[in-house]
Each structure stands twice: as C-alpha cells, then as structure tokens.
C-alpha positions as CSV (number, residue, x, y, z in Angstrom):
1,M,158.9,54.3,105.8
2,E,159.1,56.6,108.2
3,T,156.6,56.1,111.2
4,I,155.4,58.8,113.8
5,R,153.6,58.2,117.1
6,L,149.7,57.8,116.4
7,D,148.9,60.7,119.0
8,K,151.4,63.2,116.9
9,C,149.7,61.9,113.8
10,V,146.5,63.1,115.0
11,A,147.6,66.2,116.6
12,Q,148.9,67.2,113.3
13,N,146.0,66.6,111.2
14,Y,143.0,67.4,113.4
15,G,143.9,70.7,114.9
16,C,144.2,69.7,118.5
17,S,147.1,69.1,120.9
18,R,149.0,66.1,121.6
19,R,147.1,65.9,125.1
20,E,143.8,66.2,123.3
21,A,144.7,63.5,120.6
22,G,145.9,61.3,123.7
23,I,142.3,61.4,125.2
24,L,140.6,60.6,121.7
25,I,142.6,57.6,121.3
26,R,142.2,56.4,125.0
27,K,138.5,56.7,124.7
28,G,138.7,54.2,121.5
29,L,137.9,56.9,119.1
30,V,140.9,56.5,116.7
31,T,141.0,53.6,114.5
32,V,144.0,52.4,112.5
33,N,143.0,50.5,109.4
34,G,139.6,50.2,110.6
35,V,140.6,49.0,114.3
36,P,140.2,51.3,117.4
37,V,143.6,51.7,119.1
38,R,144.2,53.0,122.6
39,D,147.9,53.2,122.3
40,A,149.0,56.8,121.9
41,A,152.8,55.5,121.5
42,L,151.7,53.4,118.2
43,K,154.0,53.9,115.3
44,V,152.0,54.9,112.4
45,S,153.1,55.6,108.7
46,G,151.8,56.8,105.5
47,A,150.6,53.1,104.6
48,D,148.3,53.1,107.3
49,Q,145.1,55.0,107.3
50,V,144.0,56.7,110.6
51,R,140.7,58.0,111.3
52,N,139.3,60.0,113.8
53,A,136.1,58.1,114.3
54,E,134.1,60.8,116.3
55,Q,133.9,63.2,113.2
56,D,134.8,60.3,110.5
57,L,137.6,62.5,109.5
58,E,140.3,60.7,107.7
59,V,144.1,62.0,109.0
60,V,147.2,61.0,107.0
61,T,150.7,60.7,108.4
62,R,153.0,63.4,107.2
63,E,156.9,63.5,107.5
64,A,157.0,67.6,107.7
65,P,154.0,69.5,108.9
66,R,152.9,72.5,106.6
67,Y,152.3,76.1,107.4
68,F,150.8,78.7,105.3
69,M,149.2,82.5,105.7
70,L,146.0,83.5,104.1
71,N,144.9,86.7,103.3
72,K,141.6,85.7,103.9
73,P,138.8,87.5,101.6
74,R,135.3,88.3,103.0
75,G,132.2,86.0,102.1
76,V,134.2,83.0,103.3
77,I,133.7,81.2,106.2
78,T,136.7,79.9,108.6
79,A,136.1,76.1,108.6
80,T,136.9,73.1,106.4
81,D,133.2,72.4,105.3
82,D,130.3,74.3,105.2
83,S,127.3,73.6,103.5
84,E,126.0,76.9,103.1
85,H,129.1,79.1,102.5
86,S,132.4,78.7,100.5
87,T,135.2,78.0,103.1
88,V,138.9,79.3,103.3
89,M,139.9,75.9,102.2
90,S,138.5,76.6,98.7
91,C,141.6,78.9,98.5
92,F,143.9,75.7,99.0
93,W,142.3,73.5,96.3
94,N,146.0,72.6,94.8
95,E,147.4,71.6,98.1
96,A,147.0,68.0,99.7
97,G,144.1,67.4,102.2
98,G,144.6,67.6,106.0
99,L,145.0,71.4,106.2
100,F,142.8,73.4,108.4
101,P,142.6,77.1,109.7
102,V,144.1,78.3,112.8
103,G,141.3,80.2,114.8
104,R,138.8,82.0,112.9
105,L,137.6,85.1,111.4
106,D,134.2,86.2,111.1
107,L,132.3,85.8,107.6
108,D,132.4,89.5,107.1
109,T,136.0,89.8,108.4
110,E,139.1,89.7,106.2
111,G,142.9,89.5,106.8
112,L,145.7,87.4,108.2
113,L,144.7,83.7,108.8
114,F,147.0,80.8,109.2
115,V,146.5,77.5,107.8
116,T,148.4,74.2,108.8
117,D,148.1,70.4,109.4
118,D,150.1,70.5,112.7
119,G,147.5,70.6,115.5
120,A,150.2,71.2,118.1
121,W,151.5,74.4,116.6
122,A,148.1,75.7,115.9
123,H,147.6,74.8,119.7
124,R,150.6,77.0,120.6
125,V,149.1,80.0,118.4
126,T,145.5,79.8,119.8
127,A,146.2,78.8,123.8
128,P,144.7,81.7,125.8
129,S,147.3,81.1,128.1
130,R,149.8,82.3,125.3
131,K,148.0,85.7,125.3
132,C,149.3,85.8,121.4
133,P,149.0,89.5,119.9
134,K,146.6,89.9,117.4
135,V,146.4,93.5,115.3
136,Y,143.1,94.3,113.6
137,E,142.1,97.4,111.5
138,A,138.7,98.8,112.0
139,E,136.6,100.9,110.2
140,L,133.9,102.5,112.8
141,E,130.3,103.8,112.2
142,N,130.9,106.9,114.2
143,P,134.6,108.5,115.1
144,A,136.6,107.1,117.8
145,D,136.5,108.6,121.2
146,P,140.2,109.4,122.4
147,G,138.9,108.0,125.7
148,L,138.5,104.4,124.4
149,K,142.3,104.0,124.6
150,E,142.2,104.1,128.7
151,I,138.9,102.0,128.4
152,F,140.2,99.3,126.4
153,A,143.7,99.5,128.3
154,A,141.9,98.8,131.6
155,G,139.7,96.0,130.1
156,V,135.8,96.0,129.5
157,L,133.3,93.8,130.5
158,L,131.3,92.4,127.3
159,R,127.5,91.7,127.6
160,G,127.3,87.7,128.6
161,E,130.9,87.5,130.0
162,K,131.9,87.1,133.5
163,T,135.3,88.7,133.5
164,P,136.5,92.0,131.8
165,T,138.5,91.5,128.4
166,L,142.8,91.5,128.7
167,P,144.0,94.9,128.2
168,A,144.1,96.1,124.9
169,D,146.0,98.5,122.7
170,L,144.2,101.2,120.5
171,E,145.7,103.6,118.0
172,I,143.3,106.0,116.4
173,L,144.7,106.6,112.8
174,A,141.9,108.6,111.6
175,P,138.5,109.9,113.0
176,N,136.8,106.3,112.0
177,L,139.7,104.5,111.5
178,V,141.5,102.4,114.5
179,R,144.1,99.9,114.9
180,L,143.3,97.5,118.0
181,T,145.6,94.8,119.2
182,I,144.3,91.7,121.6
183,Y,145.6,89.3,123.4
184,E,143.0,87.1,123.5
185,G,140.5,85.8,121.0
186,R,136.9,86.0,122.3
187,Y,133.7,85.7,120.2
188,H,133.3,88.7,118.0
189,Q,135.5,90.2,120.3
190,V,136.8,93.3,118.2
191,K,133.1,94.1,117.4
192,R,131.8,93.7,120.8
193,M,134.4,95.7,122.3
194,F,133.3,98.9,120.0
195,A,129.4,98.0,120.6
196,S,129.9,98.4,124.4
197,Q,131.1,101.6,124.1
198,G,128.2,102.8,121.8
199,N,129.7,102.3,118.2
200,H,129.8,100.2,115.3
201,V,132.4,98.3,113.3
202,I,131.8,98.7,109.8
203,S,134.6,96.7,108.2
204,L,137.5,94.7,109.9
205,K,140.7,93.3,108.9
206,R,143.5,91.4,111.0
207,I,146.8,92.7,109.7
208,A,149.3,90.6,112.1
209,I,149.6,87.7,114.2
210,G,152.3,87.2,117.0
211,G,154.6,89.6,114.9
212,I,153.9,88.1,111.6
213,A,152.3,90.7,109.6
214,L,150.2,90.3,106.0
215,P,152.2,91.4,103.4
216,E,150.7,94.4,101.4
217,D,151.2,92.3,98.2
218,L,149.3,89.2,99.3
219,L,145.9,89.7,97.8
220,P,142.7,88.5,99.1
221,G,142.3,85.1,98.6
222,E,146.0,84.7,97.8
223,Y,148.5,82.3,100.2
224,R,152.2,81.6,101.0
225,P,154.0,79.3,103.0
226,L,155.5,80.7,106.2
227,T,159.1,80.8,106.3
228,P,160.8,78.5,108.8
229,E,161.7,81.5,111.0
230,E,158.0,82.7,111.0
231,A,157.0,79.1,111.9
232,A,159.1,79.0,114.8
233,L,158.0,82.0,116.5
234,F,155.4,79.5,118.0
C-alpha cells in the first residue's frame, strides 16, 4: 500500500500549506490512529486514521489529489459545513470526502470556484504573494463612471484598511455592467471598491481565476474536473 508523509497528507486534506501542516503536527494537534504525532515525516497510508484534533476533522490518505471547478450558485455558502445555509459541498454529494473550497465567494455571489483535496495547491492559488488574477462581472446600481478605470488602476483605500488595493483593471461593458480584474482577495473587495466610489453592486459573478475561465455551458450548481493542464497552472 502506498504511503505519503504525514505533513503532505494533512496539507492535501485540510486546506493548508505543507509548512502550516508541519506547525499543526509539531504542536501535537494531529493524531495517527488515536496517538498524537509530532514527526511530519512519518509515513502514513490509507489504512491509517489521521485526524486534525484542533477541529476534529478526519483526513484520509489519497494517492492522487483531485481538482474541480464549480459554477457556484447564489444562496449557498462557501464552506464545508454550516448550520444555517446549504454549502457548496452539497453540489459534490456523490464525491468522496476530504474536499474543500479554495478561497470563498459571498452567499449572493455566483461563478467560478475551485474545490480540491490538495491543500498545498489551494495555498498556491490563494497566496497573496502570487497575485493570482480573478475576473468578475458586476451589475451596478448606477452607471459606471469612466473615471473609475484610472481610480481602480491606481488602487483605492477601503474603509478599515491600512493599505490601498493593488491596481485593478476595469472594463465597462455597458452603462451598468462592468468587468473587473483584481489581483488579491480582500473581504468583499469588489463590492467595497465600488461602494467607496458611491456605487452599489447589485449582482456579482466570478468568471475566471488565473487564466481558467468559467465555461458557458457549466450551469449553476454543476462542476467538472480540471484538466491536468489547468491544474498545472498553479
């Protein structure tokens, strides 16, 4: 039976980097077959029960990680579990466990979301230092001011933030319809950027991440595996 390092097993299933997995392990927060283990290099297999004791999350050893794209529908929360709302994981009811969403989209935001069981890969997608481009289409309450192109390209200081946003690219598709490319993922960033300029986002859809576009024929709530070429982009 194939084995892998404990830190890689935790990273793949828990949604963290190998370094973060190592910290959890050295703190004694990971158990193997009920026994706390502090050796990140320990080899485990599918016959072992590996658990993150910090959040009582069981993880499993897999030979090959999985990568999916989901067209997230509105009204579902980006989480693995929630007591009030349906989660994006309800779309994957026929898949084996261990999957988790990469990053997040708001409850009322739809569009492209990655789901995987590879924590290191997820970390590469979301790490701020990588400045992965994310493209959104937004319907606005008021017509977009052409001057927003220069304002967003220069970065805007959002309420409660200490640093301005990274330069963003704005394309006006129609008076009240815009396409915005951002290179970071701050809380409610797109909505807050327009709010800072006196406008309101009525609806929001993410249509691309890092060069991978949401297919037009992938309906809300549907998903498909990423191709090996797509997964290799991160």
